[in-house]
Backbone as CSV, one residue per row, in Angstrom:
resi,resn,N_x,N_y,N_z,CA_x,CA_y,CA_z,C_x,C_y,C_z
1,MET,-8.185,-0.264,-10.490,-6.904,0.222,-10.971,-6.528,1.496,-10.227
2,LEU,-5.256,1.664,-10.030,-4.744,2.834,-9.338,-3.422,3.209,-9.991
3,ASP,-3.375,4.384,-10.594,-2.136,4.868,-11.204,-1.296,5.560,-10.139
4,SER,0.003,5.359,-10.184,0.904,5.985,-9.219,1.985,6.760,-9.939
5,LYS,2.478,7.770,-9.226,3.615,8.529,-9.754,4.696,8.569,-8.682
6,THR,5.909,8.841,-9.085,7.055,8.843,-8.183,6.773,9.687,-6.944
7,GLY,7.058,9.102,-5.786,6.875,9.804,-4.516,5.546,9.552,-3.840
8,ASP,4.583,8.940,-4.533,3.294,8.631,-3.907,3.496,7.657,-2.761
9,ARG,2.709,7.830,-1.706,2.741,6.910,-0.573,1.990,5.641,-0.976
10,VAL,2.623,4.500,-0.781,2.009,3.226,-1.132,2.213,2.235,0.011
11,THR,1.367,1.212,0.048,1.565,0.171,1.055,2.747,-0.690,0.658
12,CYS,2.826,-1.048,-0.620,3.893,-1.916,-1.101,4.160,-1.594,-2.568
13,ASN,5.418,-1.567,-2.945,5.785,-1.338,-4.346,5.748,-2.665,-5.098
14,ARG,4.544,-3.234,-5.202,4.401,-4.526,-5.874,4.052,-4.367,-7.343
15,TYR,3.979,-3.143,-7.803,3.624,-2.913,-9.210,4.564,-1.900,-9.863
16,ASN,5.816,-1.897,-9.429,6.780,-0.955,-10.004,7.852,-1.664,-10.830
17,GLY,7.520,-2.829,-11.355,8.461,-3.571,-12.183,8.781,-2.840,-13.485
18,PRO,9.898,-3.167,-14.113,10.347,-2.453,-15.316,9.478,-2.666,-16.551
19,TYR,8.667,-3.703,-16.552,7.825,-3.988,-17.732,6.377,-3.579,-17.515
20,GLY,6.099,-2.973,-16.365,4.741,-2.569,-16.018,4.427,-1.150,-16.454
21,ASN,3.287,-0.681,-15.976,2.830,0.652,-16.374,2.460,1.533,-15.177
22,ASN,3.081,1.262,-14.005,2.852,2.069,-12.787,1.418,2.021,-12.298
23,THR,0.686,0.992,-12.655,-0.717,0.892,-12.286,-0.950,-0.361,-11.461
24,TYR,-1.653,-0.194,-10.327,-2.022,-1.343,-9.517,-3.249,-1.991,-10.140
25,TYR,-3.167,-3.292,-10.383,-4.303,-4.056,-10.890,-4.658,-5.146,-9.890
26,ASP,-5.937,-5.354,-9.680,-6.407,-6.449,-8.851,-5.970,-7.759,-9.511
27,LYS,-5.323,-8.620,-8.747,-4.759,-9.844,-9.327,-5.826,-10.846,-9.765
28,PHE,-7.047,-10.687,-9.274,-8.124,-11.589,-9.685,-8.853,-11.070,-10.926
29,LYS,-9.001,-9.762,-11.018,-9.696,-9.175,-12.171,-8.788,-9.025,-13.385
30,HIS,-7.517,-8.768,-13.149,-6.544,-8.537,-14.233,-5.246,-9.304,-13.938
31,PRO,-5.282,-10.639,-13.913,-4.102,-11.408,-13.499,-2.866,-11.212,-14.375
32,VAL,-3.017,-11.065,-15.675,-1.859,-10.905,-16.555,-1.205,-9.542,-16.340
33,LYS,-2.021,-8.485,-16.288,-1.477,-7.133,-16.063,-0.829,-7.031,-14.687
34,ALA,-1.462,-7.627,-13.674,-0.914,-7.587,-12.312,0.428,-8.314,-12.257
35,ALA,0.513,-9.466,-12.902,1.765,-10.233,-12.907,2.875,-9.487,-13.640
36,LYS,2.530,-8.843,-14.734,3.519,-8.081,-15.510,4.094,-6.935,-14.673
37,ASN,3.237,-6.248,-13.924,3.690,-5.143,-13.080,4.463,-5.632,-11.857
38,PHE,4.156,-6.844,-11.373,4.820,-7.411,-10.209,6.233,-7.905,-10.530
39,PHE,6.435,-8.444,-11.722,7.717,-9.028,-12.105,8.858,-8.025,-11.950
40,LYS,9.849,-8.383,-11.137,11.010,-7.541,-10.820,10.647,-6.249,-10.085
41,SER,9.526,-6.264,-9.377,9.136,-5.128,-8.534,9.860,-5.240,-7.197
42,ASP,9.746,-4.217,-6.353,10.344,-4.272,-5.021,9.824,-5.480,-4.248
43,CYS,8.525,-5.717,-4.332,7.931,-6.830,-3.596,8.489,-8.159,-4.094
44,ASP,8.638,-8.293,-5.390,9.207,-9.505,-5.974,10.610,-9.741,-5.419
45,TYR,11.452,-8.724,-5.436,12.816,-8.843,-4.917,12.840,-9.081,-3.404
46,ALA,11.932,-8.436,-2.673,11.896,-8.572,-1.214,11.527,-9.989,-0.795
47,LEU,10.716,-10.666,-1.594,10.324,-12.035,-1.252,11.520,-12.979,-1.200
48,VAL,12.576,-12.664,-1.925,13.791,-13.478,-1.892,14.460,-13.371,-0.521
49,LYS,14.364,-12.195,0.085,15.021,-11.953,1.376,14.126,-12.244,2.573
50,SER,12.807,-12.100,2.393,11.884,-12.277,3.514,10.525,-12.727,3.012
51,LYS,10.018,-13.767,3.603,8.681,-14.259,3.238,7.588,-13.446,3.933
52,ALA,7.969,-12.492,4.770,6.992,-11.672,5.493,6.054,-10.940,4.538
53,CYS,6.556,-10.572,3.371,5.729,-9.839,2.406,4.552,-10.670,1.910
54,LEU,4.630,-11.985,2.016,3.507,-12.833,1.616,2.274,-12.583,2.482
55,LYS,2.491,-12.072,3.695,1.372,-11.781,4.584,0.432,-10.743,3.982
56,ASP,0.895,-9.954,3.030,0.056,-8.927,2.416,-1.079,-9.521,1.604
57,TYR,-1.022,-10.800,1.349,-2.074,-11.445,0.568,-3.069,-12.178,1.453
58,GLY,-2.942,-12.018,2.752,-3.848,-12.657,3.703,-4.759,-11.641,4.365
59,PRO,-5.325,-11.998,5.519,-6.233,-11.099,6.244,-5.559,-9.775,6.591
60,ALA,-6.304,-8.691,6.493,-5.776,-7.346,6.706,-5.078,-7.179,8.051
61,LYS,-5.596,-7.783,9.103,-4.997,-7.567,10.426,-3.604,-8.167,10.558
62,TYR,-3.224,-9.068,9.650,-1.901,-9.689,9.707,-0.933,-9.156,8.654
63,ARG,-1.345,-8.183,7.871,-0.509,-7.705,6.769,0.781,-7.073,7.255
64,TYR,1.815,-7.300,6.485,3.144,-6.768,6.786,3.235,-5.300,6.381
65,CYS,2.704,-4.979,5.226,2.626,-3.599,4.742,1.168,-3.163,4.857
66,ALA,0.923,-1.934,5.222,-0.456,-1.475,5.392,-0.525,0.043,5.329
67,TRP,-1.729,0.558,5.059,-1.915,2.013,5.052,-1.729,2.571,6.451
68,SER,-2.056,1.809,7.444,-1.942,2.279,8.810,-1.383,1.148,9.649
69,PRO,-0.469,1.331,10.483,0.224,2.582,10.758,1.238,2.945,9.682
70,LYS,1.595,4.207,9.646,2.499,4.719,8.610,3.836,3.981,8.591
71,SER,4.248,3.461,9.715,5.544,2.775,9.772,5.576,1.525,8.900
72,LYS,4.417,1.006,8.526,4.370,-0.188,7.684,4.387,0.136,6.196
73,ASN,4.123,1.370,5.816,4.083,1.728,4.397,5.414,1.428,3.729
74,GLY,5.360,0.710,2.616,6.568,0.426,1.846,7.585,-0.448,2.548
75,LYS,7.163,-1.191,3.544,8.090,-1.966,4.367,8.909,-2.964,3.541
76,CYS,8.301,-3.575,2.525,9.046,-4.528,1.692,10.128,-3.813,0.880
77,SER,9.874,-2.589,0.476,10.910,-1.815,-0.226,12.099,-1.578,0.696
78,GLY,11.814,-1.338,1.961,12.878,-1.124,2.935,13.767,-2.345,3.107
79,ILE,13.197,-3.530,2.971,13.975,-4.766,3.099,15.113,-4.789,2.080
80,ILE,14.861,-4.249,0.888,15.889,-4.259,-0.163,16.564,-2.900,-0.305
81,LYS,16.394,-2.057,0.719,17.069,-0.748,0.795,16.645,0.214,-0.315
82,HIS,15.353,0.151,-0.680,14.803,1.090,-1.662,13.905,2.095,-0.950
83,LYS,13.572,3.176,-1.633,12.652,4.165,-1.081,11.315,3.498,-0.786
84,LYS,10.656,3.956,0.281,9.383,3.372,0.684,8.186,4.024,0.002
85,THR,8.443,5.042,-0.814,7.375,5.635,-1.609,7.471,5.054,-3.025
86,PHE,6.455,5.318,-3.835,6.437,4.726,-5.161,7.612,5.222,-6.010
87,HIS,8.240,4.314,-6.698,9.316,4.618,-7.651,9.318,3.522,-8.698
88,ARG,9.753,3.840,-9.855,9.754,2.881,-10.954,11.144,2.296,-11.130
89,HIS,11.218,1.054,-11.516,12.501,0.392,-11.805,12.890,0.629,-13.231
């Protein structure tokens, strides 16, 4: 688990949905909590516009959003014209 606050640097805002609790949960260990936080998150909305964000669930070397390089941080949020740092819906 990882708690975030507004302005934190994140790879992807996949847990900033309006019904979540600003906490990243591993989707295998906590599938219900992870899904609740994902619903209507930036990543959820970005998937409608680009399937590139799905790459974040595959091998690290192919990820669309990543800790490094910095230009990839929050990239899915950018697709929907949102801030690339953590923010809550």
